[in-house]
C-alpha positions, -999 to +999 in steps of 0.1 A: +364+110-749+338+093-728+339+083-691+353+049-701+382+059-723+415+043-716+433+076-711+408+087-685+416+056-664+454+059-669+453+095-656+431+084-626+455+056-618+485+079-619+468+105-597+458+078-571+494+064-571+508+099-566+484+107-537+486+074-518+518+057-530+520+020-539+529+010-503+497+023-488+476+008-516+491-026-511+486-023-473+449-014-478+444-043-502+461-067-476+437-054-449+407-059-473+418-095-480+422-102-442+387-088-437+372-110-464+389-141-450+376-133-415+341-128-429+342-162-447+355-179-415+327-163-395+301-175-420+316-210-420+315-211-382+278-201-383+270-229-407+289-254-384+268-244-353+234-247-370+232-285-373+244-291-337+217-269-323+190-290-340+202-322-323+196-310-287+173-332-266+151-323-237+155-347-208+127-353-183+100-377-172+070-382-195+036-381-178+003-391-191-030-374-184-055-401-178-090-395-166-096-407-130-119-437-131-149-427-110 
Protein backbone atom coordinates (compact mmCIF):
# COMPACT_ATOMS: atom_id res chain seq x y z
CA UNK A 1 0.00 0.00 0.00
CA UNK A 2 2.70 2.46 -0.91
CA UNK A 3 2.63 5.51 -3.11
CA UNK A 4 3.61 3.47 -6.14
CA UNK A 5 0.96 0.78 -5.95
CA UNK A 6 -1.02 0.01 -9.08
CA UNK A 7 -4.38 0.63 -7.41
CA UNK A 8 -3.32 4.07 -6.32
CA UNK A 9 -2.53 5.07 -9.92
CA UNK A 10 -5.74 3.49 -11.27
CA UNK A 11 -7.83 5.53 -8.82
CA UNK A 12 -5.91 8.72 -9.66
CA UNK A 13 -6.42 8.10 -13.38
CA UNK A 14 -10.17 7.51 -12.93
CA UNK A 15 -10.54 10.69 -10.86
CA UNK A 16 -8.62 12.76 -13.44
CA UNK A 17 -10.75 11.36 -16.28
CA UNK A 18 -13.93 12.13 -14.35
CA UNK A 19 -12.85 15.70 -13.59
CA UNK A 20 -11.44 16.71 -16.95
CA UNK A 21 -12.93 14.25 -19.41
CA UNK A 22 -10.99 12.58 -22.19
CA UNK A 23 -11.66 15.40 -24.69
CA UNK A 24 -9.96 18.05 -22.58
CA UNK A 25 -6.98 15.82 -21.84
CA UNK A 26 -6.40 15.05 -25.52
CA UNK A 27 -6.73 18.76 -26.33
CA UNK A 28 -4.18 19.66 -23.67
CA UNK A 29 -1.77 17.01 -24.95
CA UNK A 30 -2.19 18.33 -28.50
CA UNK A 31 -1.33 21.85 -27.29
CA UNK A 32 1.71 20.52 -25.46
CA UNK A 33 2.87 18.74 -28.62
CA UNK A 34 2.46 21.95 -30.66
CA UNK A 35 4.47 23.84 -28.06
CA UNK A 36 7.28 21.30 -28.18
CA UNK A 37 7.38 21.42 -31.99
CA UNK A 38 7.46 25.22 -31.92
CA UNK A 39 10.29 25.16 -29.37
CA UNK A 40 12.33 22.73 -31.48
CA UNK A 41 11.76 24.87 -34.59
CA UNK A 42 12.91 27.96 -32.70
CA UNK A 43 16.04 26.17 -31.51
CA UNK A 44 16.79 25.01 -35.07
CA UNK A 45 16.34 28.57 -36.38
CA UNK A 46 18.82 29.83 -33.79
CA UNK A 47 21.36 27.23 -34.88
CA UNK A 48 20.92 28.21 -38.53
CA UNK A 49 21.53 31.91 -37.82
CA UNK A 50 24.74 31.43 -35.83
CA UNK A 51 27.07 30.34 -38.71
CA UNK A 52 25.91 33.14 -41.01
CA UNK A 53 26.69 35.77 -38.42
CA UNK A 54 30.33 34.66 -38.21
CA UNK A 55 30.80 35.12 -41.98
CA UNK A 56 30.19 38.85 -42.00
CA UNK A 57 32.96 41.06 -43.38
CA UNK A 58 33.82 44.62 -42.69
CA UNK A 59 34.42 46.67 -45.79
CA UNK A 60 36.65 49.70 -45.80
CA UNK A 61 40.03 51.06 -46.81
CA UNK A 62 43.08 49.83 -45.01
CA UNK A 63 45.53 52.47 -43.90
CA UNK A 64 49.00 52.05 -42.58
CA UNK A 65 50.64 54.11 -39.92
CA UNK A 66 54.13 54.90 -41.09
CA UNK A 67 56.46 57.26 -39.41
CA UNK A 68 57.13 60.46 -41.30
CA UNK A 69 60.70 60.49 -42.57
CA UNK A 70 62.23 63.58 -41.06
